[in-house]
N, C-alpha and C positions, 0 to 999 in steps of 0.2 A: 446466319448463323449464331446463335447464342454464343455469349462468355464463357460460360461453364464447358463446350463443347470445344472452342478454340484452342484454350489451354494445354488438355491432353494429346492435343493434335500438333501443336508447336512443340511441347516434351519429345515425343513421337521423332517429329525429325528436325528437332535440334541438336540433340544428343548424338544420332549418327552422322551429323555434319562436321560437330564437333571432334569427334570419336575419327574422321577419317583426315581430318584437317590434321590432329595432333600426330597420326600416324602420318601422315606426308613430311611434315616439317622435322619428324624426326628421323624416321628409316631415310628418307630419301639423301640426306646430307652421308649418313652414315654407310649408304650402301653405295653412294658414288666418289670414296677417299680414294685420291690418286693425286701426285702432284701436280702442279698446275704454277708455273712459273715462279717454281721455287727456288728460292736466291740460295746460290750454290758456288765456293768459291775456288779457283783452281790455282796455284802456285808453283813456280819452279824454273828449271830453264826455259825460257822461248820455245824452242823445237817441240821439246819432250811436253812442256804443258798445252801445246798447240796441238798437239793426239791427244792427251783425254780428252781434250774441251770436243774435239770433233767426236769421240768415243760417246760423249754425254751428250752431244747433240742429236745421234740418232733415236733417242727417247724424245722423239717431237713434240714442244710445248711444256716437256717437266720441268725442266729447269731454266732459271736464269742467270746465266755464267758470269762469276765477277775473278778479272783476271789483278793477282797481287804478285808481286815481287818473290816475298821468301815466304817460308814459315810463321816467323813473326808479323809478318803483315799479314796474312790471315787469320792467324790467334786473336790479333786486334780485332779484326771484323768480326769474327763471332763474338766477342766479348762487346762488342758495340751493337751486337744485333742489327747489322749489314747482310751476314749471312747466316745459314744456320747451321754448314759444314764446310770442310773445305777439302781437296784434295791435292796432297803435296807430293810432288814428284820430286824424288831423295833417291842420292845414289844407292842406297841400300835396297831404292824399291819404292813403290807409291803407300802414302802413309794418309789415314783419312781420320781428317779433323771434325768431331760432332760435340753438341753441345744437347747433355738429356736435359736439362733444366729448361732449355727452349722447348723443348716437345718431346718427352718419350718414344712416340710413336715415329715420329719424324726422325731423331738419332737410327730405331732402330730400321728402319725402310731405308735410308742410307746406307747404312751398313750389309744391309741385303743387296743393295741393287750397286755397288763398287763394289763390293766382294764378287759377286757375282759376276757380273763384268771384268773381271781381272783373273777371278778363277778361267775364264775360257780363253784367255792368252798364256796359263800358266803359271801365273804370277799372285803371292800371298797378299795381302793388303792388313799392314797393322793398323788400329784403330784407337785412336786416343779420344777421349774425353775430354775437353777442354774447362768447360761449367760444367760438371755431373750435378744434378739432383741431390739432395741432402741423403746419408747413410739410413735414417730414420723413414725415408718416404722415396725410393728409389726409383718408383714406377710412376710419381708425381698423384698418385690418387688421391692426396688431399685438397691439392688445388683444384684438379678436375672434379672434386666430389661438390668443393664449396659455391660452386657456380647456383644449382638448385638453392639451396639455403639462403643464400644471398637477396638472388632474386626474391623467392619467397617471404624474405624478413622486410624488402624494399614496399611489397605487393600489399602486406599486411599493417604498415604503418603508415600506409597512404588510402586504407579502406579504415582503422581503425580514426584517422584521421574525419575522417567525411561521417561513418556511422556517428562519432560522439560530437559530430553539428561542431567543432571547431572551425573560426575561420580566422582568416586575418592572419595578423603577426602571433598569435596564441595556437595556430597552426602550425606557421614555418618554423617556429621555438617548439613546439612539439616533433615535428618531422627532423629537425635538426640533434634537439638531445635523443630520440631514440636510436637515429642514427652513428651519432657519436658512441653509443652505450652498445650498438651493436658490432662497431668496428672495435671496439676495446674486447669484448666477449670473446670475437672470433680469433683475434691476433692472439689474445691470452691462448684459445686450445690449438689454433693452427700452427703456434710459433714456440710457445712455453710449455706447451702439452705435450703436443704431437711431434714434434720438431720438424714439420715440415716446409719452414720459412728460413730460412737464414740471411735477412735481412736488416736492417736498423727497424725497431719494433716498433716504434712511433709512425714512421713511416707506413710499414705497414697496415697499423690499425687505420690510418687517415686513409689511406684507400679503400680497404672495407667497408668504413663509413661512409667516405662518399661515393661508391657502389649504391649504397643502398639508399642515401636520401637523392642517389639521381633517379632510382625506380620510383622510390618511395615520392617524391615531389612531382615523377609524369601521372602515377596515377589519381593523387589528389589534386591535382591543378585540371587535369580533364573534368572529375569528378566537379569542382568547383566552377569551370565551365560551360558542360554540357550538362549537368547532373549524376545521378546512379550510375548509368550508362556509361560513365566516365573510368569507373573504376573495373568495370568488367573488359572495355576497350582496352584499356592501359594494361590489364593483366595479360589480357590475350596476346597483347604486342610481344611483352615481356616473357611470357611460356613460347609462347608457339615459334615464336620466331628469333629472339633475342638468345633464350637459351639453345635451342640445336644448333642454329648458326654461328657460335660463338667462338667454335676451333678450340675449346679446352681440353677436350680428351689428343687431339693432334694437331693444327695451326690452319691459321685463312685460310693458307695455301694450298692446302688440302682439301678443301672443301671445293664443291664445284664455285665457278667463280660469283657468282651473284647472291650465293647465298653467305659467301665469305667474306664480301664486300660488305653485305647487309648486317653482318654478324660485328664487324668493327665500328658503326656508326649507332650500334644496341647498346646499353648500360652492361649487357652482362660479357658481350666479346671485347668490351674497351674495360674493364675491371680485369678481366685475365690477364692480358696483353698488359696490362698497366702493374699487376699486383708480381707477374713475370718478371718483368723491370726490375722493379724495385726489389722484388726480394732476392734475386741471383745475378742481375748483371749492373748491380750500383745505378741504377735510375737510368739503365742508357734507353733511349729509344723511347722514352717516357712522357714525351712532351704531349705529341697527337692523343694519346689516350687519355692523359690526364684532363686535354682541351676539348674532350668528348662529353667524358662524364659531367664536366665543369658545365657545360654547355646545357645539359639536360637538368641537371640540379638548379641552375640558375631561372630557366625557363617553368621547370616543373612549378619552384616554388613563388616566380613571379606570376604565374597562372593563379597559383592560390589567391594571392593577395587581390589579381584584377577581379578573381570571382567574386570575390567578398565584397571589393566596390563595388560592382556593378551590382548586385543582389541588394545592397546598401541605399542601390539611389532609387530602384524600380519602386512606383509608387505603392503604397501600401507596405511597404516592408519594414518601414517605421511602428515605431509602437503606437497604439494609439493614445492620446493627451486623457488624462485622468481627469474624465467629467462629471462634476456632482450636482446632484441634484437638490433644487434650495424645498427646504420644506419648513412650512408656518409655524411659528412658534407661537405657543398659548392656544 
């Protein structure tokens, strides 16, 4: 079949496949949002706490119950990001501790689930938001909306380095410089202007920049190793898996197990978790996502250097020596 006939057929087939893949990647996790081993604390006198725990265990597979001696210990666990909330049994009745900063959707779900269960027994539940979202962004919309722009910024940086033909150290420096500026600009918008982030400004800028270089390095590194197709592969992984599986709008434990796990190993999910920790929880539970982003950045930038080195060693890649013909004099 002539090449000119193959191209329209490839477009006709490829576009619906990509559309179906994108629809699956975004719609499937959203349609299956539900708690799966969601860490939840129970505190209070042993007998009363055991009764609450048995009631929660009726939601089979929904909660991963952690027992604490009292309310203070439960609060510490929430602030350390060990649990998303806790049910505390007090003489005045049950109390629900939540942390909307860890995910407003999760906090709302816990409030509804615990209140519904308590109402069945004719009991009112008081809810206390231990780590609330900033008053200027009570629904956490800014952090949720930041996932896609950061992913696009990283893809754009990696693609630009590839299209401009930058290699080796020059490519690495370009990626680092662009990512640093993205981090500063994003922190300026989200923290200084919108007031949606409440942690250390420079730490937030570093997280945003690290997220960008993790994506940009992966895209540019794949392109350096396997050619232009690497740009498309890197962009597809970030956009079709990393973005919808990030758990930004809820939590990793609210997604199907495979999606939640995969999302935390990809830059968008790791950056969302790390940014929450740095912005609202004084860096608690930041080690894991920070290492994930660092590995992505290091491997991506290393691939850029390796690809440049391999290309330089290929026969014919060196410029031809300057050969000048001798001409007769006189």
